[in-house]
C-alpha positions as CSV (number, residue, x, y, z in Angstrom):
1,M,-99.8,-80.3,50.0
2,A,-102.4,-77.8,48.6
3,L,-104.7,-76.2,51.1
4,P,-108.5,-76.5,50.8
5,T,-109.5,-73.5,48.7
6,T,-112.9,-71.7,48.3
7,Q,-113.7,-68.9,45.9
8,A,-115.7,-66.0,47.3
9,E,-118.4,-64.5,45.2
10,L,-119.1,-60.8,44.7
11,L,-122.4,-60.0,46.5
12,L,-122.5,-56.2,46.2
13,D,-120.4,-54.2,43.8
14,L,-120.1,-51.2,46.0
15,K,-116.7,-49.9,44.9
16,A,-116.1,-48.7,48.4
17,A,-113.0,-46.7,48.9
18,L,-112.1,-48.6,52.1
19,G,-114.7,-51.2,53.1
20,E,-114.1,-52.4,56.6
21,G,-115.6,-53.5,60.0
22,A,-117.8,-56.4,58.9
23,L,-120.0,-57.5,61.8
24,W,-123.2,-59.6,61.9
25,N,-125.6,-57.8,64.2
26,P,-127.5,-60.3,66.3
27,L,-130.1,-57.7,67.3
28,T,-131.2,-57.0,63.8
29,A,-130.1,-60.1,61.9
30,R,-128.3,-57.8,59.4
31,L,-124.7,-57.2,58.4
32,N,-123.1,-53.9,59.4
33,F,-119.9,-52.6,57.9
34,V,-118.3,-49.3,57.0
35,D,-116.5,-47.4,54.3
36,I,-113.8,-45.7,56.2
37,A,-112.7,-43.2,53.5
38,G,-116.2,-42.9,52.1
39,K,-117.5,-41.9,55.6
40,K,-120.4,-44.3,55.5
41,V,-122.0,-46.9,57.8
42,H,-123.8,-49.7,56.0
43,E,-126.5,-52.2,56.9
44,Y,-127.2,-55.1,54.6
45,D,-130.4,-57.2,54.9
46,P,-129.8,-60.5,53.2
47,G,-133.5,-61.3,53.2
48,T,-134.4,-58.4,51.0
49,R,-130.9,-57.7,49.6
50,A,-131.5,-54.0,50.6
51,L,-128.6,-51.8,51.6
52,R,-129.2,-48.9,54.1
53,S,-126.5,-46.3,54.7
54,W,-125.7,-43.5,57.0
55,A,-123.2,-40.7,56.3
56,T,-120.7,-39.7,59.0
57,P,-118.9,-36.3,59.3
58,E,-115.5,-38.1,59.9
59,K,-113.8,-41.3,58.8
60,V,-115.5,-44.2,60.5
61,G,-113.5,-47.3,61.4
62,T,-115.7,-49.4,63.6
63,V,-119.4,-50.2,63.9
64,V,-120.9,-52.4,66.7
65,P,-124.5,-53.1,67.9
66,R,-125.7,-51.3,71.0
67,R,-127.8,-53.1,73.6
68,S,-130.0,-50.0,74.2
69,G,-130.7,-49.6,70.5
70,G,-128.9,-48.3,67.4
71,L,-125.2,-48.6,66.8
72,V,-121.9,-47.4,68.2
73,V,-119.2,-46.2,65.9
74,A,-115.6,-45.2,66.3
75,L,-115.0,-42.1,64.3
76,A,-111.7,-40.3,63.6
77,G,-111.9,-38.5,66.9
78,G,-113.7,-40.8,69.3
79,V,-116.6,-43.1,69.9
80,A,-120.2,-42.1,69.1
81,A,-123.7,-43.5,69.3
82,L,-125.6,-43.6,66.0
83,N,-129.4,-43.4,66.1
84,T,-130.4,-45.5,63.2
85,A,-133.9,-44.0,63.0
86,S,-132.8,-40.4,62.7
87,G,-129.1,-40.7,61.7
88,Q,-128.1,-38.5,64.6
89,L,-124.6,-39.0,66.1
90,T,-123.9,-38.4,69.8
91,F,-120.3,-38.6,71.0
92,L,-119.9,-40.9,74.0
93,A,-116.1,-40.7,74.6
94,K,-113.0,-39.0,73.4
95,P,-109.8,-40.5,75.0
96,A,-107.5,-37.8,76.5
97,E,-104.4,-39.4,74.9
98,H,-105.9,-39.4,71.4
99,D,-105.0,-36.7,68.9
100,P,-107.2,-36.8,65.8
101,A,-104.8,-34.6,64.0
102,Q,-102.3,-37.4,64.1
103,C,-104.3,-40.6,64.4
104,R,-107.7,-42.0,63.5
105,F,-109.7,-44.9,64.9
106,N,-109.6,-48.1,62.9
107,D,-110.9,-51.6,63.7
108,G,-112.8,-52.5,66.8
109,K,-115.2,-55.0,68.4
110,C,-117.0,-55.6,71.7
111,D,-115.8,-58.2,74.2
112,P,-118.3,-60.7,75.6
113,Q,-118.8,-58.4,78.6
114,G,-120.0,-55.5,76.4
115,R,-117.0,-53.3,76.5
116,L,-115.9,-51.8,73.2
117,W,-112.3,-52.2,72.2
118,A,-111.0,-50.0,69.4
119,G,-107.6,-49.1,68.2
120,T,-106.0,-46.2,66.3
121,M,-103.4,-45.8,63.6
122,S,-101.3,-42.9,62.3
123,I,-103.0,-40.9,59.5
124,T,-99.7,-41.3,57.6
125,E,-99.3,-44.9,58.6
126,K,-96.2,-44.2,60.7
127,K,-95.1,-47.1,62.9
128,G,-95.7,-46.9,66.6
129,Q,-98.1,-44.0,66.6
130,G,-101.3,-45.9,67.3
131,A,-102.9,-47.3,70.5
132,L,-105.6,-49.6,71.6
133,Y,-108.4,-48.4,73.9
134,C,-111.1,-50.0,75.9
135,F,-114.5,-48.2,76.3
136,A,-116.6,-49.6,79.1
137,P,-120.1,-48.2,79.5
138,G,-120.1,-45.6,82.2
139,A,-116.3,-45.4,82.6
140,S,-113.6,-43.2,81.2
141,P,-111.8,-44.6,78.1
142,R,-108.7,-46.7,79.1
143,Q,-105.6,-46.9,77.0
144,V,-104.5,-50.5,76.9
145,L,-101.6,-50.7,74.4
146,T,-99.3,-48.2,72.8
147,D,-96.6,-48.3,70.1
148,I,-99.1,-49.7,67.5
149,G,-98.7,-49.3,63.8
150,I,-102.2,-50.2,62.4
151,S,-104.6,-51.6,65.0
152,N,-106.6,-54.4,63.5
153,G,-108.1,-57.9,64.0
154,L,-109.6,-57.9,67.5
155,V,-111.0,-61.3,68.5
156,W,-111.7,-63.2,71.7
157,S,-111.4,-67.0,72.0
158,V,-114.6,-69.1,72.3
159,D,-114.0,-69.5,76.0
160,G,-113.2,-65.8,76.5
161,T,-109.8,-66.5,78.1
162,R,-107.6,-65.3,75.2
163,F,-107.5,-62.1,73.1
164,Y,-106.1,-62.1,69.5
165,Y,-104.8,-58.9,68.1
166,I,-103.2,-57.7,64.9
167,D,-100.8,-54.8,64.4
168,S,-100.8,-55.0,60.6
169,L,-97.4,-53.5,60.1
170,T,-95.8,-56.3,62.1
171,A,-97.4,-59.0,59.9
172,R,-98.1,-60.9,63.1
173,I,-101.1,-62.2,65.0
174,D,-100.5,-61.8,68.7
175,V,-102.4,-63.4,71.6
176,F,-102.9,-62.2,75.2
177,D,-104.3,-63.9,78.3
178,F,-107.6,-62.0,78.9
179,D,-109.2,-61.4,82.3
180,S,-112.9,-61.1,81.6
181,A,-113.8,-59.5,84.9
182,S,-111.2,-56.7,84.8
183,G,-110.6,-56.5,81.0
184,N,-106.9,-56.7,81.6
185,L,-104.5,-58.2,79.1
186,R,-101.2,-59.9,80.0
187,N,-98.6,-62.3,78.6
188,R,-98.4,-61.0,75.0
189,R,-96.9,-63.5,72.6
190,T,-97.0,-64.3,68.9
191,A,-99.5,-66.8,67.7
192,F,-98.4,-66.9,64.1
193,A,-97.3,-64.6,61.3
194,V,-98.5,-64.2,57.7
195,P,-95.9,-65.6,55.4
196,E,-93.9,-63.2,53.3
197,G,-95.5,-62.5,49.9
198,Q,-99.1,-63.0,51.1
199,G,-99.7,-59.3,52.1
200,L,-100.4,-58.0,55.6
201,P,-102.9,-59.2,58.1
202,D,-106.0,-57.0,58.4
203,G,-109.3,-57.8,60.0
204,S,-110.2,-61.2,61.5
205,T,-112.9,-63.3,63.0
206,L,-113.3,-66.5,64.9
207,D,-115.3,-69.6,64.1
208,A,-117.1,-71.9,66.5
209,E,-114.2,-74.4,66.3
210,G,-111.8,-71.8,67.7
211,M,-110.1,-71.2,64.4
212,L,-109.1,-67.7,63.3
213,W,-109.9,-66.3,59.9
214,V,-107.5,-63.5,58.8
215,C,-107.9,-61.1,55.9
216,H,-104.9,-60.4,53.7
217,W,-104.4,-56.8,52.6
218,D,-102.6,-57.0,49.3
219,G,-103.0,-60.8,49.5
220,W,-106.2,-61.5,47.6
221,Q,-107.5,-63.9,50.2
222,V,-108.8,-64.8,53.7
223,S,-107.0,-67.6,55.4
224,R,-108.2,-70.0,58.2
225,W,-105.6,-70.7,61.0
226,D,-105.3,-72.9,64.0
227,P,-104.1,-70.1,66.3
228,V,-102.7,-72.6,68.9
229,R,-100.6,-74.6,66.5
230,G,-99.9,-71.7,64.2
231,V,-101.0,-73.7,61.2
232,C,-102.9,-72.5,58.1
233,L,-105.8,-74.8,57.4
234,A,-107.7,-73.3,54.4
235,V,-107.9,-70.3,52.0
236,V,-110.7,-68.3,50.6
237,K,-109.7,-66.6,47.3
238,V,-111.1,-63.1,46.8
239,D,-111.2,-61.2,43.4
240,A,-109.7,-58.1,45.1
241,P,-106.2,-57.6,46.4
242,Q,-107.1,-55.4,49.4
243,V,-109.1,-57.8,51.6
244,T,-110.0,-55.9,54.8
245,S,-112.4,-57.7,57.2
246,C,-114.7,-60.7,57.5
247,A,-117.6,-61.8,59.6
248,F,-119.8,-64.9,59.9
249,G,-123.5,-64.1,59.5
250,G,-126.9,-65.4,58.4
251,P,-129.4,-67.3,60.6
252,D,-127.0,-70.2,61.2
253,L,-123.8,-68.0,61.2
254,K,-122.4,-70.1,58.3
255,T,-122.1,-67.3,55.7
256,L,-118.8,-65.6,55.6
257,Y,-119.0,-61.9,54.5
258,I,-115.8,-60.2,53.3
259,T,-115.2,-56.5,52.7
260,S,-112.5,-55.0,50.4
261,A,-111.0,-51.7,49.4
262,R,-109.9,-49.9,46.3
263,E,-108.3,-46.8,47.8
264,G,-104.9,-46.0,46.3
265,M,-105.1,-48.6,43.6
266,A,-103.7,-47.5,40.2
267,A,-105.9,-47.7,37.1
268,E,-104.2,-50.8,35.8
269,Q,-104.7,-52.5,39.2
270,L,-108.4,-51.7,39.1
271,A,-108.7,-53.0,35.5
272,Q,-107.2,-56.3,36.8
273,A,-109.6,-56.3,39.9
274,P,-112.7,-54.3,39.0
275,A,-114.6,-55.8,41.9
276,S,-112.3,-54.1,44.4
277,G,-114.3,-52.3,47.1
278,G,-117.1,-54.8,46.8
279,L,-118.7,-57.0,49.5
280,F,-118.0,-60.7,48.9
281,V,-119.5,-63.9,50.3
282,C,-118.8,-67.6,50.7
283,H,-119.9,-70.6,52.6
284,P,-116.9,-72.3,54.0
285,G,-118.7,-75.1,55.9
286,V,-118.2,-73.9,59.4
287,A,-120.2,-71.6,61.7
288,G,-119.1,-68.4,63.4
289,I,-119.8,-67.2,66.9
290,P,-122.2,-64.3,67.9
291,A,-120.7,-60.8,67.9
292,G,-120.3,-58.9,71.2
293,I,-122.8,-56.1,71.9
294,Y,-122.0,-52.8,73.5
295,A,-123.7,-52.9,76.9
296,G,-124.3,-49.2,77.2
């Protein structure tokens, strides 16, 4: 039986090298995302269709809103505050275990309690070189997981009791029990895996019905899953093979924004998918949940 399928539309033909980190900012009612390889943080205003950008001195893998104003970003070497008025960056934390010569920060999000979780990956994409860190305001960075290939797809369940996590190189979506008070994870198990031939799982987001939306790197799509039953429910087709992250936004959180990449694609691949690196959009008929905000 064929799955319900939606076609995403190209919203901005950015030709980003490595678009990532889509997140609807509830404090500004705008979409934030990054171009990792292009070293840029973006802010898109759907009301005016204006795009505002800030350059960063290092590759930037994560952007989240900050309760006290501005944004927080995870750069190659650590976590920094971005003053959106001046463009100034101020480092907040550099984990002692992190070696920026070997690894860089990749995907990240804030939990409902306002802690930033961000993971790393090997610069050369070696298995087992990355880690996952938790950055609680006013506390030292805490290394939570090790032996990670490419850290991706951080999402908390609607009730906050489960944490979904992707190591892209495993092609799996894992789930942990989550203690909201302590921020501790336990009882890791596999929720489901991306079928062979559909690329690798990358970024993800959750909808208000508790279903998980997973981006497929080298898979030309975003898929919607019931993470409890491990069943794929629907597909969003994207006119780009390297689909990287997604986030629900808009005033009703019913618009799905999707980032993509073009880094490493050959000329013939780009000819086949010229919109690669663009920002895509669709309306799948379900709402998302508000993003977490860094409490510092």
